[in-house]
C-alpha positions as CSV (number, residue, x, y, z in Angstrom):
1,M,36.1,6.6,6.7
2,V,33.5,5.4,4.2
3,S,33.1,7.9,1.3
4,L,30.2,8.3,-1.1
5,Y,32.4,6.6,-3.8
6,D,32.7,3.6,-1.5
7,I,28.9,3.4,-1.2
8,L,28.5,3.3,-5.0
9,N,31.5,1.0,-5.3
10,V,33.3,3.2,-7.7
11,S,36.7,5.0,-7.6
12,P,37.0,8.8,-7.1
13,S,38.2,9.0,-10.7
14,A,35.0,7.4,-12.0
15,T,33.3,9.0,-15.0
16,D,29.7,10.4,-14.8
17,K,28.5,7.4,-16.8
18,E,30.2,4.9,-14.5
19,I,28.7,6.5,-11.4
20,K,25.2,6.5,-13.1
21,D,25.5,2.9,-14.1
22,A,26.6,1.9,-10.6
23,Y,23.7,3.8,-9.0
24,K,21.1,2.1,-11.3
25,A,22.4,-1.4,-10.5
26,L,22.5,-0.8,-6.7
27,A,19.2,1.1,-6.6
28,K,17.5,-1.8,-8.4
29,K,19.1,-4.3,-6.0
30,Y,18.1,-2.5,-2.8
31,H,14.8,-0.9,-3.9
32,P,12.1,-1.1,-1.1
33,D,9.6,-2.8,-3.5
34,R,12.0,-5.7,-3.9
35,N,12.9,-5.9,-0.3
36,Q,9.5,-5.6,1.6
37,G,10.0,-5.4,5.3
38,D,13.9,-5.3,5.1
39,S,14.9,-2.2,7.0
40,Q,18.6,-2.7,6.2
41,A,17.9,-2.7,2.5
42,E,15.7,0.4,2.9
43,E,18.6,2.2,4.7
44,M,21.1,1.1,2.1
45,F,18.7,2.4,-0.6
46,K,18.6,5.8,1.1
47,L,22.5,5.9,1.3
48,I,22.8,4.9,-2.3
49,K,20.3,7.6,-3.4
50,N,22.0,10.2,-1.2
51,A,25.4,9.3,-2.7
52,Y,24.1,9.6,-6.3
53,D,22.3,12.9,-5.6
54,I,25.7,14.4,-4.7
55,L,28.1,12.5,-7.1
56,G,25.6,12.7,-10.0
57,D,25.6,16.5,-9.8
58,V,28.7,18.1,-11.2
59,E,28.7,21.1,-8.8
60,K,27.9,19.0,-5.7
61,R,30.5,16.5,-6.6
62,R,33.2,19.2,-7.0
63,I,32.4,20.6,-3.5
64,Y,32.4,17.1,-2.1
65,D,35.7,16.1,-3.7
66,K,37.3,19.3,-2.4
67,I,36.2,18.4,1.2
68,L,37.1,14.7,0.8
69,F,40.6,15.3,-0.5
70,Q,41.3,18.2,1.9
71,E,40.3,15.8,4.7
72,A,42.7,13.2,3.3
73,K,45.5,15.8,3.3
74,N,44.9,16.6,7.0
75,E,45.4,13.0,8.1
76,P,48.7,12.7,10.1
77,I,51.5,10.7,8.5
78,V,53.1,8.2,10.9
79,Q,56.9,7.8,10.3
80,N,58.8,4.8,11.7
81,S,62.0,6.6,12.6
82,V,61.1,10.2,13.5
83,E,58.4,11.0,16.0
84,S,56.0,13.7,14.8
85,P,55.9,16.9,16.8
86,K,52.9,17.4,18.9
87,P,50.6,20.2,17.6
88,S,50.4,23.4,19.5
89,F,47.4,24.6,21.3
90,W,46.4,26.9,18.5
91,Q,46.9,24.2,15.9
92,R,44.6,21.9,17.9
93,Y,42.2,24.8,18.2
94,M,42.1,25.4,14.5
95,Y,41.8,21.6,13.8
96,G,38.7,21.6,16.1
97,I,37.2,24.6,14.4
98,T,37.8,23.1,10.9
99,A,36.3,19.8,11.9
100,S,33.3,21.5,13.4
101,L,32.7,23.6,10.3
102,L,33.1,20.5,8.2
103,L,30.5,18.6,10.2
104,L,28.2,21.6,10.2
105,F,28.5,21.9,6.4
106,M,27.8,18.2,6.0
107,Y,24.8,18.4,8.3
108,G,23.5,21.4,6.5
109,S,24.0,19.7,3.1
110,Y,22.1,16.7,4.3
111,K,19.2,18.8,5.7
112,F,19.1,20.7,2.4
113,Y,19.0,17.4,0.5
114,L,16.1,16.3,2.6
115,Y,14.3,19.6,2.0
116,M,14.8,19.3,-1.7
117,E,13.6,15.7,-1.8
118,D,10.4,16.7,0.2
119,T,9.8,19.6,-2.1
120,A,10.1,17.4,-5.2
121,A,7.9,14.8,-3.7
122,S,5.2,17.4,-2.9
123,Y,5.4,18.7,-6.4
124,Y,4.9,15.3,-8.0
125,L,2.1,14.5,-5.5
126,N,0.3,17.7,-6.4
127,Q,0.6,16.9,-10.1
128,A,-0.7,13.3,-9.4
129,E,-3.7,14.6,-7.4
130,K,-4.6,17.0,-10.2
131,A,-4.4,14.3,-12.8
132,Y,-6.4,11.9,-10.6
133,Y,-9.3,14.4,-10.2
134,E,-9.2,14.9,-14.0
135,N,-9.5,11.1,-14.5
136,N,-6.1,11.0,-16.1
137,F,-4.9,7.9,-14.2
138,K,-1.9,7.2,-16.3
139,I,-0.4,10.6,-15.7
140,A,-1.3,10.3,-12.0
141,L,0.5,7.0,-11.6
142,E,3.6,8.4,-13.5
143,N,3.8,11.3,-11.1
144,L,3.2,9.1,-8.1
145,E,6.1,6.9,-9.1
146,M,8.4,9.9,-9.3
147,A,7.0,11.1,-5.9
148,Y,7.6,7.6,-4.4
149,Q,11.2,7.6,-5.6
150,K,11.7,10.9,-3.7
151,K,9.8,9.9,-0.5
152,P,9.0,6.1,-0.2
153,S,7.6,6.5,3.3
154,S,5.0,9.2,2.4
155,Y,1.5,8.2,3.6
156,K,-0.3,10.4,1.0
157,I,1.7,9.0,-1.9
158,N,1.3,5.4,-1.0
159,R,-2.4,5.9,-0.2
160,L,-3.2,7.5,-3.5
161,R,-1.3,4.8,-5.4
162,G,-3.3,2.2,-3.6
163,L,-6.7,3.9,-4.4
164,I,-5.9,4.3,-8.1
165,L,-4.5,0.8,-8.6
166,M,-7.6,-0.7,-6.8
167,E,-10.0,1.3,-9.0
168,H,-8.3,-0.3,-12.0
169,Q,-8.3,-3.8,-10.4
170,F,-4.5,-4.1,-10.2
171,Y,-4.9,-5.8,-6.8
172,S,-1.4,-7.2,-6.5
173,E,0.2,-3.8,-7.0
174,A,-2.4,-2.1,-4.9
175,A,-1.7,-4.5,-2.1
176,L,2.0,-3.5,-2.1
177,A,1.0,0.2,-1.9
178,W,-1.4,-0.5,1.0
179,N,1.2,-2.6,2.8
180,N,3.5,0.5,2.6
181,V,0.7,2.6,4.1
182,L,0.2,0.2,7.0
183,N,3.9,-0.6,7.7
184,N,6.3,1.9,6.2
185,S,4.6,5.2,6.3
186,E,5.4,8.3,8.4
187,K,1.7,8.6,9.6
188,K,-0.3,6.1,11.7
189,P,-2.8,4.2,9.5
190,I,-6.6,4.7,9.9
191,S,-9.4,2.1,9.9
192,K,-10.1,2.6,6.1
193,D,-6.5,1.8,5.3
194,F,-6.8,-1.7,6.8
195,Y,-10.1,-2.1,5.0
196,Y,-8.7,-1.3,1.6
197,Y,-5.8,-3.7,2.2
198,A,-8.3,-6.4,3.1
199,V,-10.2,-5.8,-0.1
200,C,-7.1,-6.4,-2.1
201,M,-6.3,-9.6,-0.1
202,E,-9.9,-10.9,-0.6
203,R,-9.7,-10.3,-4.4
204,L,-6.3,-12.2,-4.4
205,G,-7.9,-15.1,-2.6
206,K,-5.9,-14.5,0.6
207,Y,-8.9,-14.8,2.9
208,E,-7.2,-15.2,6.3
209,Q,-5.0,-12.1,5.7
210,A,-8.1,-10.2,4.6
211,S,-10.0,-11.2,7.7
212,N,-7.1,-10.3,10.0
213,S,-6.8,-6.9,8.4
214,L,-10.5,-6.3,8.8
215,K,-10.3,-7.1,12.5
216,K,-7.5,-4.5,12.8
217,A,-9.8,-2.0,11.0
218,L,-12.6,-2.7,13.5
219,A,-10.2,-2.4,16.4
220,L,-9.8,1.2,15.3
221,N,-13.5,1.8,14.4
222,V,-15.9,-0.8,15.8
223,S,-18.9,0.8,14.2
224,D,-17.6,0.4,10.6
225,A,-20.5,-1.6,9.1
226,V,-18.7,-2.1,5.8
227,S,-15.8,-4.0,7.5
228,W,-18.3,-6.1,9.4
229,N,-20.1,-6.9,6.2
230,L,-17.0,-7.9,4.3
231,L,-15.9,-10.1,7.2
232,G,-19.3,-11.8,7.0
233,E,-19.0,-12.3,3.2
234,I,-15.6,-13.9,3.5
235,A,-16.8,-16.2,6.3
236,L,-20.0,-17.2,4.4
237,Y,-18.9,-17.4,0.8
238,R,-15.2,-18.2,1.1
239,L,-14.5,-19.9,4.4
240,R,-17.9,-21.7,4.7
241,M,-18.5,-20.6,8.3
242,P,-22.2,-19.6,8.2
243,Q,-22.7,-19.2,12.0
244,T,-19.6,-16.9,12.2
245,A,-20.8,-15.0,9.1
246,L,-24.3,-14.5,10.7
247,N,-22.7,-12.9,13.7
248,Y,-20.8,-10.5,11.5
249,F,-23.8,-9.6,9.4
250,E,-25.8,-8.9,12.5
251,K,-23.0,-6.6,13.8
252,A,-23.1,-4.7,10.5
253,L,-26.8,-4.2,10.8
254,Q,-26.5,-3.1,14.4
255,Y,-24.4,-0.1,13.2
256,S,-26.2,0.4,9.9
257,P,-29.8,-1.0,10.0
258,Q,-30.6,-0.2,6.3
259,Y,-27.4,-1.8,4.9
260,K,-28.8,-3.9,2.0
261,E,-25.6,-6.0,1.5
262,A,-25.7,-7.0,5.1
263,H,-29.4,-7.9,4.9
264,I,-28.7,-10.2,1.9
265,G,-25.8,-11.9,3.7
266,R,-27.9,-12.4,6.8
267,A,-30.7,-14.0,4.8
268,V,-28.3,-16.4,3.1
269,A,-26.5,-17.2,6.4
270,L,-29.9,-17.9,8.2
271,V,-30.7,-20.5,5.5
272,E,-27.2,-22.0,5.6
273,N,-27.6,-22.4,9.4
274,Q,-30.8,-24.4,8.8
275,R,-33.0,-21.5,10.1
276,V,-35.0,-21.7,6.9
277,E,-38.2,-20.0,8.0
278,E,-36.3,-17.0,9.3
279,G,-34.3,-17.0,6.1
280,D,-37.5,-17.0,4.0
281,I,-38.9,-14.1,6.0
282,A,-35.6,-12.2,5.5
283,F,-35.8,-12.8,1.7
284,Q,-39.4,-11.7,1.6
285,N,-38.6,-8.4,3.4
286,L,-35.7,-7.8,0.9
287,L,-37.9,-8.5,-2.1
288,K,-40.5,-6.0,-0.7
289,D,-37.8,-3.3,-0.4
290,F,-35.7,-4.3,-3.5
291,P,-37.9,-6.2,-5.9
292,N,-35.7,-5.7,-9.0
293,D,-32.3,-6.0,-7.3
294,G,-30.1,-8.5,-9.1
295,K,-28.2,-9.9,-6.1
296,V,-31.3,-10.3,-4.0
297,N,-33.1,-12.3,-6.7
298,Y,-30.0,-14.4,-7.4
299,Y,-29.6,-15.6,-3.8
300,Y,-33.4,-16.0,-3.5
301,G,-33.3,-18.3,-6.5
302,I,-30.7,-20.4,-4.8
303,Y,-32.8,-20.6,-1.7
304,L,-35.9,-21.6,-3.7
305,V,-34.0,-24.5,-5.5
306,Q,-32.1,-25.9,-2.5
307,Y,-34.6,-25.5,0.3
308,A,-38.1,-24.6,-1.1
309,K,-37.6,-27.1,-4.0
310,D,-39.4,-24.6,-6.3
311,T,-37.4,-24.5,-9.6
312,A,-40.1,-22.5,-11.5
313,R,-40.0,-19.6,-9.1
314,A,-36.2,-19.8,-8.9
315,C,-35.9,-19.5,-12.6
316,R,-38.1,-16.4,-12.5
317,A,-35.9,-14.9,-9.8
318,W,-32.7,-15.7,-11.8
319,R,-34.2,-14.2,-15.0
320,M,-34.7,-11.0,-13.0
321,A,-31.1,-11.2,-11.7
322,D,-29.8,-11.9,-15.2
323,S,-31.5,-8.8,-16.6
324,A,-29.8,-6.8,-13.8
325,G,-26.4,-8.0,-15.0
326,I,-25.6,-10.8,-12.5
327,E,-23.3,-13.2,-14.4
328,E,-23.9,-16.0,-11.9
329,A,-27.6,-15.9,-12.6
330,N,-27.0,-16.5,-16.3
331,N,-25.0,-19.6,-15.4
332,A,-27.8,-20.8,-13.1
333,L,-30.4,-20.4,-15.8
334,K,-28.3,-22.5,-18.2
335,Q,-27.9,-25.3,-15.6
336,C,-31.3,-25.4,-14.1
337,C,-33.9,-23.8,-16.3
338,L,-35.4,-24.7,-19.6
339,K,-34.6,-22.4,-22.6
């Protein structure tokens, strides 16, 4: 029978420090963040954690040792020369009762352990949510890390981690959190979860993965204009597929007719598809509704230079975009316009 000492690879006489050191080394080796998608490593991590939760606690270890060594004493000794007498009915009955009580105790201990882990995870999650709403993101992340150690499969814990890390532009770490939400959580993911994962992938330059995640988001909510728009932006600006992008932008506008970002993308896509007159009309409508918008003026300036061959008007548009804080507009002014 494999004991908790065997799981931590220490002897029953190991000191508290030896047990703690063994736990740290094994937990680091089998931690879910280091073994993404490895179910065996995840199960091993749970066994290691369960073993340490018992052996790392003096009282729990004392009770466990008592059960373990009592069990060892009850094992029959086989002798070569003398045949052991068969136990009587009452002996077998008492063995059965003892074994049943032992199993019941172990099951109850395990359920109690799970209850305590859930309680601790809920406490740390509540502390993290409180800190998050108070804009104390460092404290929120520290509590979320503690909560994650207690319950790695928690949907709420991984989702809040993903949101906070995205807000602070830690996209690699956020992507890991959203991957846990999508693949390792206790709850079925929703459309927005796939969208947030796609945002991380897009920021990391993994455009195919971003597109695939957005399509999964739309499979759950086809009317999500934000996902259609991001699909269009990836197709247009990253993958250079203007016709595909135009289809996506028009889908976004079908579900949200006033969506400014989708109107900008559609205007650019029309021009890129050589439908210049339609693109010009689309830009004029945008300028009528958003005359001082930086992004509108930036892309209108590109259209004026490349297709209308009107550098003077393009420079005016870029100055407007530059004053609105569009960094690309400042670069365009330096390259194409007189100081």
